[in-house]
C-alpha positions as CSV (number, residue, x, y, z in Angstrom):
1,M,-46.8,-88.9,-48.0
2,S,-48.5,-85.0,-47.8
3,K,-45.1,-82.7,-48.8
4,P,-45.4,-78.9,-48.4
5,T,-44.0,-76.7,-51.0
6,D,-40.7,-75.5,-51.7
7,N,-41.4,-72.2,-49.7
8,Y,-42.6,-73.1,-46.7
9,K,-40.8,-72.5,-43.2
10,V,-41.0,-74.7,-39.9
11,I,-42.2,-73.2,-36.9
12,A,-42.5,-76.2,-34.6
13,F,-40.9,-80.2,-35.1
14,N,-42.4,-83.2,-33.6
15,K,-38.8,-85.2,-32.9
16,R,-40.1,-87.8,-31.1
17,A,-43.0,-89.5,-33.3
18,R,-41.0,-90.9,-35.9
19,F,-39.2,-93.2,-32.8
20,D,-42.6,-93.3,-31.1
21,Y,-44.6,-94.3,-33.9
22,E,-45.2,-96.2,-36.9
23,L,-46.4,-94.0,-39.7
24,I,-49.3,-95.0,-41.6
25,E,-50.6,-92.4,-43.4
26,I,-49.2,-88.2,-43.1
27,V,-51.4,-85.2,-44.4
28,E,-51.2,-82.1,-44.5
29,A,-54.4,-80.1,-42.3
30,G,-55.3,-76.3,-41.4
31,I,-55.9,-75.2,-38.1
32,I,-58.0,-72.5,-36.6
33,L,-56.2,-70.0,-35.2
34,M,-56.9,-66.4,-33.6
35,G,-54.7,-63.5,-34.8
36,S,-52.1,-62.9,-31.5
37,E,-51.8,-66.9,-32.0
38,V,-50.5,-66.5,-35.9
39,K,-48.4,-63.3,-34.6
40,S,-47.0,-65.6,-31.5
41,L,-46.4,-68.2,-34.6
42,R,-44.0,-66.0,-37.2
43,L,-41.7,-65.4,-33.7
44,G,-41.8,-69.3,-33.2
45,K,-42.9,-69.3,-29.8
46,T,-44.8,-72.7,-29.7
47,S,-44.0,-76.2,-28.9
48,I,-45.9,-79.2,-30.1
49,N,-43.9,-81.8,-28.6
50,E,-46.7,-82.6,-26.0
51,A,-49.4,-82.2,-28.9
52,F,-51.9,-85.1,-30.4
53,I,-55.0,-84.9,-32.2
54,G,-58.5,-86.2,-30.6
55,E,-61.9,-86.0,-30.8
56,Y,-63.5,-83.0,-28.7
57,K,-66.9,-81.6,-28.6
58,E,-67.3,-77.6,-27.4
59,E,-70.3,-76.6,-25.6
60,G,-73.4,-75.3,-28.5
61,N,-71.7,-77.4,-31.5
62,D,-73.0,-80.8,-31.9
63,A,-70.1,-81.4,-35.2
64,I,-68.2,-83.5,-34.1
65,G,-64.6,-83.2,-35.4
66,L,-60.0,-83.6,-35.4
67,Y,-58.7,-80.7,-32.5
68,L,-55.2,-80.2,-31.2
69,L,-54.9,-80.6,-27.9
70,N,-52.3,-79.1,-25.4
71,A,-49.9,-77.9,-28.0
72,T,-48.6,-74.6,-26.4
73,I,-48.4,-71.2,-28.2
74,S,-47.6,-68.1,-26.1
75,P,-49.0,-65.0,-25.6
76,Y,-48.3,-62.7,-28.5
77,P,-46.4,-60.2,-26.3
78,Q,-47.7,-56.8,-27.9
79,A,-51.4,-58.1,-28.4
80,R,-54.1,-57.4,-26.0
81,N,-55.5,-60.7,-23.8
82,F,-59.0,-61.5,-25.6
83,G,-59.2,-64.9,-24.4
84,H,-55.8,-66.5,-25.5
85,V,-55.2,-69.5,-23.3
86,E,-52.2,-71.2,-24.1
87,K,-53.3,-74.8,-24.4
88,R,-56.6,-74.3,-25.6
89,P,-57.7,-77.5,-28.4
90,R,-57.8,-75.8,-31.8
91,Q,-59.9,-76.9,-34.4
92,L,-58.6,-78.9,-37.8
93,L,-59.8,-78.0,-41.3
94,M,-59.6,-81.3,-43.0
95,R,-61.7,-82.9,-45.9
96,K,-64.7,-84.4,-44.6
97,R,-63.9,-88.0,-45.8
98,Q,-60.7,-87.8,-44.9
99,M,-61.4,-87.2,-41.1
100,N,-63.9,-89.4,-40.8
101,K,-61.2,-92.2,-42.3
102,F,-58.8,-90.8,-39.5
103,L,-61.6,-90.6,-36.6
104,G,-62.5,-94.1,-37.5
105,S,-58.8,-95.7,-37.3
106,I,-58.8,-94.5,-34.2
107,R,-62.1,-95.7,-32.9
108,K,-61.8,-98.9,-34.4
109,K,-58.4,-100.0,-34.8
110,G,-56.5,-98.2,-32.0
111,M,-54.5,-96.4,-33.6
112,T,-53.3,-93.3,-32.5
113,I,-53.5,-89.3,-34.9
114,V,-49.4,-87.7,-34.0
115,P,-49.0,-83.7,-35.5
116,L,-45.3,-84.5,-36.7
117,R,-44.8,-80.4,-38.3
118,L,-46.1,-77.1,-38.4
119,Y,-45.4,-74.6,-40.6
120,F,-46.7,-71.8,-42.6
121,N,-46.7,-72.6,-46.4
122,G,-46.2,-71.2,-49.6
123,K,-49.3,-68.6,-49.3
124,G,-48.3,-68.0,-45.9
125,L,-51.5,-69.9,-44.3
126,A,-50.5,-72.3,-41.1
127,K,-50.7,-75.8,-41.6
128,L,-49.6,-79.0,-39.6
129,E,-48.6,-82.4,-41.5
130,I,-50.4,-84.9,-39.3
131,A,-49.7,-89.0,-39.6
132,L,-51.8,-91.9,-38.6
133,A,-49.5,-94.0,-36.5
134,R,-49.8,-96.8,-34.9
135,G,-47.4,-97.2,-31.6
136,K,-43.7,-99.0,-31.0
137,Q,-43.4,-101.6,-28.8
138,T,-39.9,-101.0,-27.5
139,H,-38.6,-103.6,-28.9
140,D,-39.0,-102.0,-32.1
141,K,-37.6,-99.0,-31.2
142,R,-34.2,-100.9,-30.1
143,A,-34.5,-102.4,-33.5
144,A,-34.4,-98.8,-34.9
145,I,-31.7,-97.8,-32.7
146,K,-29.3,-100.3,-33.6
147,D,-30.1,-100.1,-37.1
148,R,-29.9,-96.2,-37.0
149,D,-26.2,-96.9,-35.2
150,W,-25.4,-99.7,-38.3
151,G,-26.4,-96.7,-39.9
152,R,-23.8,-94.7,-39.0
153,E,-20.7,-96.8,-38.3
154,K,-21.1,-98.0,-42.0
155,A,-21.2,-94.5,-43.4
156,R,-17.9,-93.5,-41.5
157,V,-15.9,-96.7,-42.3
158,L,-16.9,-96.0,-46.1
159,K,-16.1,-92.9,-45.8
160,G,-12.9,-93.5,-44.3
161,G,-11.8,-96.3,-47.2
């Protein structure tokens, strides 16, 4: 599991990802942003709750890569509007071997790639923690709720006694 350094600032966190998906492999990816998007991120004006990672082919560019889709980054109020669209596809930066592994998994094995958190690392670069995941069934989610409740109850009993 890739772990960010100690001095990082989390901007957005996807709480539902660990509940809805079984996480198989977690990696860190860079993200290509415009200047006004970075300033907006520093203000915390973003959401990755509805976001997902997928293939996207831009016009005029034959390269296929992984993109952050449906993530909301609000426009920076003091910047002029230089084409800042809130939900535009944003390209992820990963090693080619890692990207091909993830692409192969989502094509052949029916898995998905979910964003877990968006943060600035120690150098001030925006990074996205993503995970290769498999969707949980309803009964798996119920079991997770039951285990979590039992853990809380057990902690209460141990603390009180």
